[in-house]
C-alpha positions, 0 to 999 in steps of 0.5 A: 364589573366586580362590585366595590367592597366597602367598609363603613366606619362609625356606625351605629351613627346616623350617616354611616348606617344610612350609607351602609343600608344604600350599600346593602341595596346597590349591585355596584357594591359590596358591604363589609360586615364589620365597622370601627366604632366609638369607645362609647358604644357598648353593643358588639352588633348593629342590624343594617337592613338584613346584615349584622354588622360586627362593631369594632371599638378602638382599642380592638382594631389592631387585633380584629384588622388580620381577620378582616383583611383576611376575609376581604383582601381589597376594600375601601373604608369609609370614615363617618366617626367623631372629630376627635378621632380623625388623625388617628383613624387616618393613621390606622388606615395609612398604616394598614394600607387602607384607602378611604373616604373620609366625611367626618368633620374636624381634624387638620386637613394638612396634617391628613394630607401629610400622612396621606402623602407619606403612605401607599393609600390615597383618600377623598377627604372633605368635610361635606359630601353634598355635591351642590353645596360643594359647588356653591363653595367652589363658585365663591371661591372662584369669586374671591380668586377673581374679585378679591375684596369684593366685599370689602366694608360689608360686615358678616354674620354666619349662622349654621344649624345642625342636630343637637347631637353634632359635636363641632362647628360645621366645616362647610361654615368654618371653610367659608370663613376663609373664602369671605376673608378673601373677599375682603370681609374680616371674620373669625371662625369663633363668630360663627353662631351655632344653633343646636337647641332643637326649640330655637330651630323649631320656632326661630328658624323654621326647621321642620319637626321631622327633621330636627334630628338631621338638617344643615341649615346655613345662612351667610349674610352680608351687610354694607357699611351704610345698610343699604345694600344686603346679600344673603346666601342660604342653603338648607339640607333636610335629611342625610341622603344628599351626603350619602349620594356624594359618598358613593360618587366619591367612592367610585371616583376613588377606586378608578384613581386607584386603578390609575395608580394614584398612591400618597394622594389627597383628593377633595370633593372638587375633584370628585365633581370635576371626575378628572383622571390622574392624566388630566388632573390639575391642581384642585381648586379646593384646598380649604372645603 
């Protein structure tokens, strides 16, 4: 089978760079030696393993895409850029017929679905590409459907800790707010406690020194009104490998759906986990993840 050609956008960002490195060493894939980068990046190239990727700033994308498409007529894009660029990137991919996997958090999911739905592309869009975390979210979504109001009367705290450079509140934590609302707990996204200070992460939370620059620690704590019952859900991810592995699976899933004729479809990581073909696909259990 021919390798799947992939363009990774967001280099020299950490997840994008790690993903590109994995693609270089995986015979199932071929890496496009270009990457759309941010306006603040001055470098023209970035080394990834033995490859040198040419970096394309936002103002140069339109002029460079014909050259890239001439060299690589068919490829999938991966987006690990910046939350502020999500919708403009989606518009670019749709305009140029580039099906894509988007792991960048932020953006308006409904607006993304609308844009993809009106285009000739298909996409996998998820603020979290980690299979175990997405599976946990799906379980909680299922509980909210089966047992609405289960935690009525409880108060909730949500704390998420990520590397200092993460620009926005965790998309996973934001998605979980809606789940807990349906489980009967009033809570607003603005109440999520973000931890970005490495000293606090090290001393209070106990994040390992080696992972201060790349981690995702979340705690969801529910306490009953009389404080006699406590539920606590915690997941801790050190490093970025779990997101890279999920992205590779999303790419293969999207390739298969495109071969089945998927166009104008916006898939989720739940769809990827379920691995359904278009013929057997029902409605996704996940709309907010």
